[in-house]
NUGU-842049 format. One line per field, with one value per residue: residue number from 1; residue in one letter; chain; x, z, y of N, C-alpha, C in turn. Coordinates in nm, 4 decimals. Atoms other than C-alpha are relative to their C-alpha. Example, Ala and Ser with C-alpha at 12.3 -4.5 7.8 and 13.67 -1.06 7.14 Angstrom:
num = 1_2
residuo = A_S
cadena = A_A
n.x = 0.0890_-0.0820
n.z = 0.0000_-0.0060
n.y = -0.1190_-0.1190
ca.x = 1.2300_1.3670
ca.z = 0.7800_0.7140
ca.y = -0.4500_-0.1060
c.x = 0.0900_-0.0770
c.z = 0.0000_0.0730
c.y = 0.1200_0.1090
//
This chain:
num = 1_2_3_4_5_6_7_8_9_10_11_12_13_14_15_16_17_18_19_20_21_22_23_24_25_26_27_28_29_30_31_32_33_34_35_36_37_38_39_40_41_42_43_44_45_46_47_48_49_50_51_52_53_54_55_56_57_58_59_60_61_62_63_64_65_66_67_68_69_70_71_72_73_74_75_76_77_78_79_80_81_82_83_84_85_86_87_88_89_90_91_92_93_94_95_96_97_98_99_100_101_102_103_104_105_106_107_108_109_110_111_112_113_114_115_116_117_118_119_120_121_122_123_124_125_126_127_128_129_130_131_132_133_134_135_136_137_138_139_140_141_142_143_144_145_146_147_148_149_150_151_152_153_154_155_156_157_158_159_160_161_162_163_164_165_166_167_168_169_170_171_172_173
residuo = X_X_X_X_X_X_X_X_X_X_X_X_X_X_X_X_X_X_X_X_X_X_X_X_X_X_X_X_X_X_X_X_X_X_X_X_X_X_X_X_X_X_X_X_X_X_X_X_X_X_X_X_X_X_X_X_X_X_X_X_X_X_X_X_X_X_X_X_X_X_X_X_X_X_X_X_X_X_X_X_X_X_X_X_X_X_X_X_X_X_X_X_X_X_X_X_X_X_X_X_X_X_X_X_X_X_X_X_X_X_X_X_X_X_X_X_X_X_X_X_X_X_X_X_X_X_X_X_X_X_X_X_X_X_X_X_X_X_X_X_X_X_X_X_X_X_X_X_X_X_X_X_X_X_X_X_X_X_X_X_X_X_X_X_X_X_X_X_X_X_X_X_X
cadena = A_A_A_A_A_A_A_A_A_A_A_A_A_A_A_A_A_A_A_A_A_A_A_A_A_A_A_A_A_A_A_A_A_A_A_A_A_A_A_A_A_A_A_A_A_A_A_A_A_A_A_A_A_A_A_A_A_A_A_A_A_A_A_A_A_A_A_A_A_A_A_A_A_A_A_A_A_A_A_A_A_A_A_A_A_A_A_A_A_A_A_A_A_A_A_A_A_A_A_A_A_A_A_A_A_A_A_A_A_A_A_A_A_A_A_A_A_A_A_A_A_A_A_A_A_A_A_A_A_A_A_A_A_A_A_A_A_A_A_A_A_A_A_A_A_A_A_A_A_A_A_A_A_A_A_A_A_A_A_A_A_A_A_A_A_A_A_A_A_A_A_A_A
n.x = -0.1021_0.0599_-0.0908_0.0699_-0.0478_-0.1292_-0.1006_-0.0071_0.0476_0.0668_0.0217_-0.0609_-0.1365_-0.0578_0.0629_-0.0201_-0.1125_-0.1113_0.0140_0.1000_-0.0672_-0.0936_0.0862_0.0111_0.1370_0.0674_0.0411_0.0590_-0.1084_-0.0058_0.0950_-0.0608_-0.0902_0.0847_0.0467_-0.1096_-0.0019_0.1122_-0.0484_-0.0904_0.0808_0.0618_-0.0963_-0.0530_0.1070_-0.0142_-0.0281_-0.1419_-0.0770_0.0659_-0.1035_-0.0567_0.0590_-0.0137_0.0545_-0.1028_-0.0941_0.0688_0.0091_-0.1341_-0.0315_0.0775_-0.0551_-0.1314_0.0174_0.0297_0.1292_0.0129_-0.0704_0.0831_0.0387_-0.0430_0.0960_0.0869_-0.0304_-0.0905_0.0722_0.0659_-0.1075_-0.0447_0.1012_0.0009_-0.1191_0.0241_0.0972_-0.0580_-0.1202_-0.0171_0.0306_0.1402_0.0154_-0.0299_0.1088_0.1020_0.1269_0.1096_0.0432_-0.0960_0.0274_0.1255_-0.0261_-0.0821_0.0747_0.1117_-0.0542_-0.0261_0.1292_0.0535_-0.0763_0.0268_0.1383_-0.0020_-0.0671_0.0926_0.1085_-0.0519_-0.0267_0.1264_0.0341_-0.1009_-0.0098_-0.0892_-0.0982_-0.1245_0.0152_-0.0188_0.0221_0.0229_0.0782_-0.0290_-0.0373_-0.0967_-0.1375_-0.0635_-0.0335_0.1230_0.0351_-0.0875_0.0397_0.1246_-0.0326_-0.0623_0.1108_0.0763_-0.0828_0.0014_0.1353_0.0117_-0.0827_0.0649_0.1242_-0.0289_-0.0639_0.0898_0.0208_-0.0171_0.1079_-0.0471_0.0996_-0.0225_0.0790_0.0212_-0.0498_0.0099_-0.1106_-0.0496_-0.0231_-0.1277_-0.0209_-0.1425_-0.0539_-0.0628_-0.1419
n.z = 0.0657_0.1005_0.0582_0.0483_0.1295_-0.0099_-0.0375_-0.1428_-0.0336_-0.1289_-0.0491_-0.1284_0.0460_-0.0255_0.0847_0.1398_0.0653_0.0295_0.1324_-0.0110_-0.0721_0.0958_0.0997_0.1201_0.0251_-0.0921_0.0682_-0.0880_-0.0877_-0.1131_-0.0982_-0.0611_-0.1022_-0.1118_-0.0654_-0.0829_-0.1246_-0.0779_-0.0495_-0.1109_-0.1117_-0.0615_-0.0853_-0.1053_-0.0753_0.0064_0.1364_0.0360_-0.0155_-0.0923_-0.0795_0.0796_-0.0331_0.1109_0.1235_0.1039_-0.0269_0.0269_0.1460_0.0481_-0.0477_0.0798_0.1361_-0.0052_-0.0227_-0.1384_-0.0251_-0.1435_-0.0513_-0.0084_-0.1371_-0.0448_0.0067_0.1172_0.0838_0.1116_0.1268_-0.0055_0.0175_0.1397_0.0848_-0.0330_0.0616_0.1447_0.0224_-0.0211_0.0828_0.0554_0.1429_0.0140_0.0885_-0.0781_-0.0943_0.0543_0.0401_-0.0929_0.0266_-0.0697_-0.1432_-0.0316_0.0042_-0.1150_-0.1247_0.0022_-0.0338_-0.1443_-0.0698_0.0201_-0.0834_-0.1416_-0.0236_-0.0017_-0.1248_-0.1123_0.0204_-0.0390_-0.1437_-0.0731_0.0056_-0.0789_-0.1287_-0.0883_-0.0604_0.0769_0.1196_0.1291_0.1153_0.1093_0.1036_0.1283_0.1166_-0.0191_-0.0031_-0.1317_-0.0317_-0.0441_-0.1276_-0.1015_-0.0144_-0.0763_-0.1381_-0.0606_-0.0328_-0.1109_-0.1202_-0.0409_-0.0494_-0.1302_-0.0940_-0.0268_-0.0748_-0.1371_-0.0730_-0.0735_0.0766_-0.0712_0.0334_0.0612_0.0104_0.1210_0.0101_0.1369_0.0287_0.1399_0.0841_0.0908_0.1364_0.0408_0.1410_0.0283_0.1081_0.1026_-0.0287
n.y = -0.0786_-0.0849_-0.0979_-0.1179_-0.0483_-0.0668_0.0998_0.0263_0.1340_0.0036_0.1346_0.0337_0.0253_0.1325_0.1011_-0.0377_0.0671_-0.0911_-0.0618_-0.1063_-0.1086_-0.0617_-0.0638_0.0832_0.0412_0.0904_0.1226_0.1004_0.0464_-0.0931_0.0537_0.1184_-0.0539_-0.0433_0.1225_0.0526_-0.0765_0.0536_0.1295_-0.0260_-0.0494_0.1183_0.0713_-0.0873_-0.0640_-0.1454_-0.0457_-0.0015_-0.1240_-0.0923_-0.0663_-0.1097_-0.1289_-0.0938_0.0555_-0.0043_0.1095_0.1261_0.0147_0.0353_0.1357_0.0962_-0.0008_0.0650_0.1432_0.0391_0.0638_0.0287_0.1173_0.1208_0.0317_0.1330_0.1110_-0.0050_0.1171_-0.0281_-0.0126_-0.1309_-0.0978_0.0075_-0.0639_-0.1421_-0.0597_-0.0076_-0.1073_-0.1325_-0.0130_-0.1345_0.0055_0.0413_0.1165_0.1207_0.0265_0.0910_-0.0610_0.0276_0.1382_0.0864_-0.0163_0.0691_0.1448_0.0391_-0.0181_0.0958_0.1318_-0.0034_0.0075_0.1351_0.0939_-0.0254_0.0449_0.1467_0.0385_-0.0139_0.0962_0.1318_0.0013_0.0110_0.1425_0.0715_-0.0692_0.0763_-0.0896_-0.0036_-0.0819_0.0664_-0.0867_0.0933_-0.0659_0.0643_-0.0803_-0.1081_0.0486_-0.0100_-0.1392_-0.0655_0.0629_-0.0592_-0.1401_-0.0061_0.0368_-0.1176_-0.0905_0.0576_-0.0127_-0.1406_-0.0283_0.0663_-0.0763_-0.1282_0.0184_0.0427_-0.1097_-0.0888_-0.1221_-0.1260_-0.0920_-0.1220_-0.1061_-0.0767_-0.1211_-0.0439_-0.1339_-0.0383_0.0454_-0.1022_0.0447_-0.0564_-0.0284_0.0120_-0.0799_0.0811_0.0234
ca.x = 9.8041_9.7120_9.9041_9.8127_9.8639_10.1733_10.3697_10.3013_10.2457_10.0005_9.9797_10.0971_10.4726_10.5693_10.3346_10.4429_10.6703_11.0175_10.9417_10.6367_10.8434_11.0900_10.7978_10.8093_10.4974_10.2572_10.1975_10.0198_10.3582_10.3421_10.0364_10.2323_10.4973_10.2231_10.0890_10.4335_10.4145_10.0742_10.2280_10.4998_10.2411_10.0636_10.3839_10.4765_10.1423_10.2526_10.2846_10.6123_10.8743_10.6731_11.0012_11.0883_11.0303_11.1485_10.9536_11.2404_11.4779_11.2194_11.1671_11.5420_11.5792_11.3023_11.4456_11.7894_11.6407_11.5714_11.2912_11.1486_11.3378_11.2029_11.0156_11.1557_10.9705_10.8034_10.7695_11.0391_10.7925_10.6076_10.9331_11.0409_10.7126_10.7172_11.0726_10.9723_10.6834_10.9045_11.1817_11.3240_11.2775_10.9031_10.9567_11.0840_10.7663_10.5028_10.1754_9.8474_9.7598_10.0770_10.0085_9.6543_9.7740_10.0363_9.8156_9.5193_9.7381_9.8544_9.4936_9.3873_9.6649_9.6032_9.2257_9.2918_9.5294_9.2669_8.9965_9.2114_9.3125_8.9496_8.9062_9.2322_9.1998_9.4784_9.6880_9.9678_10.0218_9.9800_9.9893_9.8371_9.7201_9.6878_9.8367_10.1145_10.4881_10.7292_10.8379_10.4803_10.4150_10.7155_10.6102_10.2643_10.4055_10.6121_10.2966_10.1207_10.4124_10.4224_10.0442_10.0616_10.3438_10.1579_9.8337_10.0062_10.1850_10.0339_9.8755_9.9671_9.7073_9.7692_9.5900_9.5530_9.4395_9.3069_9.4697_9.4574_9.6682_9.8828_9.8792_10.2340_10.3280_10.6585_10.8766_11.0213_11.3631
ca.z = 10.1831_9.9615_9.7191_9.6173_9.2974_9.4316_9.5009_9.8743_10.0333_10.3156_10.5312_10.8459_10.7988_10.9756_10.7434_10.4223_10.1824_10.1210_9.7535_9.8469_10.0944_9.8097_9.6056_9.3579_9.2112_9.4506_9.3534_9.4917_9.6337_9.8528_10.0218_10.0835_10.2667_10.4797_10.5517_10.6805_10.9369_11.0464_11.0707_11.2937_11.5064_11.5637_11.7124_11.9238_12.0348_11.9463_11.6316_11.4398_11.5111_11.8012_11.9697_11.6879_11.7763_11.4675_11.1492_10.9224_11.0900_11.0651_10.6927_10.6310_10.8413_10.6535_10.3180_10.4265_10.5064_10.8802_10.9875_11.3303_11.5444_11.5232_11.8394_12.0326_11.9837_11.6609_11.4460_11.1780_10.8931_11.0032_11.0261_10.6816_10.5245_10.7051_10.5832_10.2258_10.2565_10.3822_10.1276_10.0082_9.6474_9.5691_9.2978_9.5628_9.7711_9.7377_9.5669_9.7548_9.5880_9.7238_10.0693_10.0630_9.9650_10.2414_10.5172_10.4092_10.4330_10.7813_10.8893_10.7388_10.9211_11.2545_11.2263_11.1503_11.4457_11.6866_11.5321_11.5798_11.9331_12.0344_11.9302_12.0863_12.4506_12.5852_12.6747_12.4292_12.1657_11.8162_11.4783_11.2201_10.9365_10.6019_10.2835_10.4267_10.3933_10.6873_10.6620_10.6891_10.9701_11.1642_11.0951_11.2366_11.5432_11.6049_11.5892_11.8301_12.0762_12.0777_12.1221_12.4107_12.5753_12.5394_12.6771_12.9890_13.0794_13.3407_13.1700_13.2729_13.2804_13.0512_13.0443_12.7117_12.6573_12.3418_12.1813_11.8570_11.5819_11.3754_10.9990_10.8777_10.5467_10.3992_10.1768_9.8533_9.9155
ca.y = 10.9253_11.2152_11.4307_11.7802_11.9753_12.1512_11.8291_11.8277_11.4883_11.4314_11.1223_10.9499_10.9480_10.6218_10.4311_10.6052_10.4189_10.5657_10.6231_10.8301_11.0319_11.0950_11.2311_10.9422_10.7894_10.6252_10.2600_9.9559_9.8524_10.1639_10.0125_9.6923_9.8953_10.0530_9.7050_9.6044_9.8828_9.7505_9.4032_9.5466_9.7264_9.3925_9.2486_9.5500_9.6863_10.0380_10.2491_10.2302_10.4947_10.6348_10.7322_10.9745_11.3386_11.5226_11.4580_11.5614_11.3141_11.0362_11.0962_11.0857_10.7703_10.5891_10.6952_10.5677_10.2268_10.2402_10.0106_9.9346_9.6849_9.3305_9.2395_8.9422_8.6105_8.7183_8.4047_8.3884_8.3351_8.6517_8.8487_8.7265_8.8368_9.1710_9.2399_9.1567_9.4019_9.6846_9.6320_9.9651_9.8561_9.8500_9.5876_9.3425_9.3676_9.0954_9.1749_9.1802_8.8476_8.6861_8.8321_8.7013_8.3526_8.3392_8.4761_8.2618_7.9525_8.0550_8.1018_7.7691_7.5846_7.7518_7.6942_7.3293_7.3053_7.4358_7.2166_6.9058_7.0032_7.0395_6.6761_6.5506_6.6471_6.4256_6.7300_6.6531_6.9204_6.7833_6.9423_6.7151_6.9343_6.7663_6.9046_7.1201_7.0921_7.0720_7.4369_7.5613_7.3139_7.4471_7.8065_7.7389_7.5650_7.8771_8.0935_7.8594_7.8595_8.2405_8.2591_8.0120_8.2071_8.5364_8.3952_8.2585_8.5836_8.8098_9.1059_9.4563_9.7294_10.0196_10.3497_10.5216_10.8769_11.0295_11.3279_11.5168_11.3630_11.5928_11.5505_11.5989_11.7522_11.6476_11.8541_11.7263_11.5685
c.x = -0.0665_0.1073_-0.0831_0.0629_0.1387_0.1092_0.0210_-0.0599_-0.0605_-0.0205_0.0633_0.1391_0.0529_-0.0555_0.0223_0.1268_0.1096_-0.0138_-0.1021_0.0616_0.1013_-0.0743_0.0005_-0.1463_-0.0501_-0.0456_-0.0684_0.1045_0.0173_-0.0955_0.0578_0.0993_-0.0807_-0.0515_0.1094_0.0096_-0.1154_0.0381_0.0903_-0.0783_-0.0722_0.0959_0.0455_-0.1083_0.0089_0.0316_0.1498_0.0599_-0.0631_0.0988_0.0584_-0.0744_-0.0014_-0.0407_0.1060_0.0986_-0.0621_-0.0083_0.1354_0.0374_-0.0716_0.0573_0.1380_-0.0100_-0.0272_-0.1410_-0.0089_0.0742_-0.0974_-0.0249_0.0373_-0.1181_-0.1014_0.0351_0.0806_-0.0745_-0.0707_0.1026_0.0452_-0.0986_-0.0022_0.1185_-0.0141_-0.0926_0.0599_0.1311_0.0057_-0.0334_-0.1432_-0.0193_0.0312_-0.1113_-0.1007_-0.1241_-0.1062_-0.0511_0.0914_-0.0225_-0.1255_0.0203_0.0757_-0.0804_-0.1191_0.0469_0.0340_-0.1299_-0.0591_0.0697_-0.0288_-0.1424_-0.0060_0.0651_-0.0982_-0.1190_0.0435_0.0213_-0.1264_-0.0430_0.0953_0.0207_0.0904_0.1095_0.1314_-0.0192_0.0283_-0.0220_-0.0100_-0.0932_0.0385_0.0410_0.0874_0.1397_0.0609_0.0334_-0.1229_-0.0442_0.0827_-0.0334_-0.1237_0.0215_0.0633_-0.1058_-0.0725_0.0782_-0.0004_-0.1360_-0.0193_0.0786_-0.0673_-0.1244_0.0246_0.0705_-0.1054_-0.0144_0.0204_-0.1132_0.0603_-0.1139_0.0349_-0.0869_-0.0073_0.0564_-0.0135_0.1225_0.0383_0.0225_0.1257_0.0045_0.1489_0.0391_0.0603_0.1485_0.0670
c.z = -0.1106_-0.0542_-0.0479_-0.1310_0.0075_0.0557_0.1506_0.0252_0.1392_0.0409_0.1358_-0.0304_0.0304_-0.0904_-0.1490_-0.0554_-0.0338_-0.1355_0.0007_0.0716_-0.0886_-0.1144_-0.1336_-0.0170_0.1076_-0.0801_0.0998_0.0968_0.1203_0.1103_0.0718_0.1074_0.1231_0.0782_0.0894_0.1327_0.0909_0.0559_0.1211_0.1229_0.0709_0.0975_0.1190_0.0900_0.0012_-0.1432_-0.0297_0.0185_0.0988_0.0919_-0.0721_0.0292_-0.1215_-0.1314_-0.1089_0.0166_-0.0307_-0.1499_-0.0565_0.0402_-0.0826_-0.1406_-0.0068_0.0341_0.1430_0.0080_0.1491_0.0383_0.0121_0.1470_0.0316_-0.0036_-0.1138_-0.0883_-0.1241_-0.1320_-0.0090_-0.0249_-0.1459_-0.0933_0.0237_-0.0659_-0.1520_-0.0314_0.0201_-0.0759_-0.0602_-0.1479_-0.0175_-0.0870_0.0718_0.0980_-0.0617_-0.0426_0.1041_-0.0190_0.0733_0.1510_0.0413_0.0027_0.1246_0.1293_0.0064_0.0368_0.1487_0.0776_-0.0115_0.0922_0.1480_0.0354_0.0116_0.1281_0.1175_-0.0130_0.0469_0.1508_0.0843_0.0051_0.0882_0.1323_0.0980_0.0630_-0.0736_-0.1244_-0.1261_-0.1097_-0.1205_-0.1018_-0.1325_-0.1041_0.0315_0.0053_0.1384_0.0394_0.0523_0.1352_0.1132_0.0244_0.0884_0.1455_0.0736_0.0387_0.1256_0.1308_0.0518_0.0594_0.1381_0.1060_0.0371_0.0858_0.1439_0.0819_0.0778_-0.0804_0.0891_-0.0443_-0.0530_-0.0046_-0.1226_0.0038_-0.1452_-0.0165_-0.1487_-0.0752_-0.0948_-0.1364_-0.0488_-0.1502_-0.0252_-0.1120_-0.1021_0.0309_-0.1202
c.y = 0.0781_0.0933_0.1174_0.0450_0.0633_-0.0915_-0.0154_-0.1376_0.0057_-0.1450_-0.0188_-0.0550_-0.1400_-0.1105_0.0273_-0.0643_0.1009_0.0692_0.1129_0.1198_0.0720_0.0679_-0.0733_-0.0383_-0.0952_-0.1216_-0.0929_-0.0547_0.0929_-0.0441_-0.1215_0.0431_0.0420_-0.1198_-0.0586_0.0743_-0.0433_-0.1367_0.0202_0.0458_-0.1148_-0.0675_0.0831_0.0579_0.1513_0.0408_-0.0004_0.1392_0.0976_0.0715_0.1212_0.1301_0.0923_-0.0659_-0.0059_-0.1150_-0.1356_-0.0257_-0.0420_-0.1423_-0.1059_-0.0090_-0.0655_-0.1481_-0.0419_-0.0579_-0.0274_-0.1277_-0.1173_-0.0328_-0.1451_-0.0974_0.0108_-0.1191_0.0385_0.0179_0.1354_0.1104_0.0024_0.0701_0.1506_0.0710_0.0096_0.1172_0.1390_0.0189_0.1407_0.0071_-0.0510_-0.1241_-0.1313_-0.0364_-0.0961_0.0780_-0.0327_-0.1425_-0.0983_0.0083_-0.0756_-0.1514_-0.0467_0.0075_-0.0945_-0.1398_-0.0082_-0.0195_-0.1398_-0.0998_0.0191_-0.0409_-0.1517_-0.0515_0.0061_-0.0949_-0.1387_-0.0069_0.0028_-0.1456_-0.0800_0.0734_-0.0743_0.0866_0.0080_0.0848_-0.0811_0.1020_-0.0910_0.0635_-0.0622_0.1040_0.1213_-0.0602_0.0254_0.1433_0.0724_-0.0553_0.0617_0.1472_0.0123_-0.0406_0.1182_0.1034_-0.0483_0.0110_0.1436_0.0351_-0.0599_0.0765_0.1318_-0.0165_-0.0434_0.1078_0.0780_0.1276_0.1213_0.0913_0.1290_0.1001_0.0828_0.1248_0.0405_0.1400_0.0264_-0.0495_0.1119_-0.0627_0.0696_0.0211_-0.0086_0.0949_-0.0946_-0.0111_-0.0579
//
């Protein structure tokens, strides 16, 4: 995202925070909003708002609070964090420190799960990670169930082509 001296805003619109699209000050919370769109892209496998044709309509929709539809089977803890990150009010978004703490804990728990399951090869799923509360344990089990479901599905072959990306310039609204 880049601003110029004449109040024009440059960037990839679906990833730009509503406050930036409204020509308000860019803050660190604006990056957190952009991160939420990346989080959504991880769950969908496609860029956010890729169905939108008209840039003006997309900008208005984002500023009015439209967000991408939650993808089925996305773990609730992931959805909750993503929604906090794309909150319309930048002051309600978590800081990068909070995000790092949450995601690091998820990674620690999932790593521990796979470490334990390499040791316990009896075929029964277990989740015995020390020093976590029941909510986090349930959240991690949900991640593992989704990962297991995704890995057992038949994969479809997709063909992607490269094309020139257009850099959009928004007007002040």
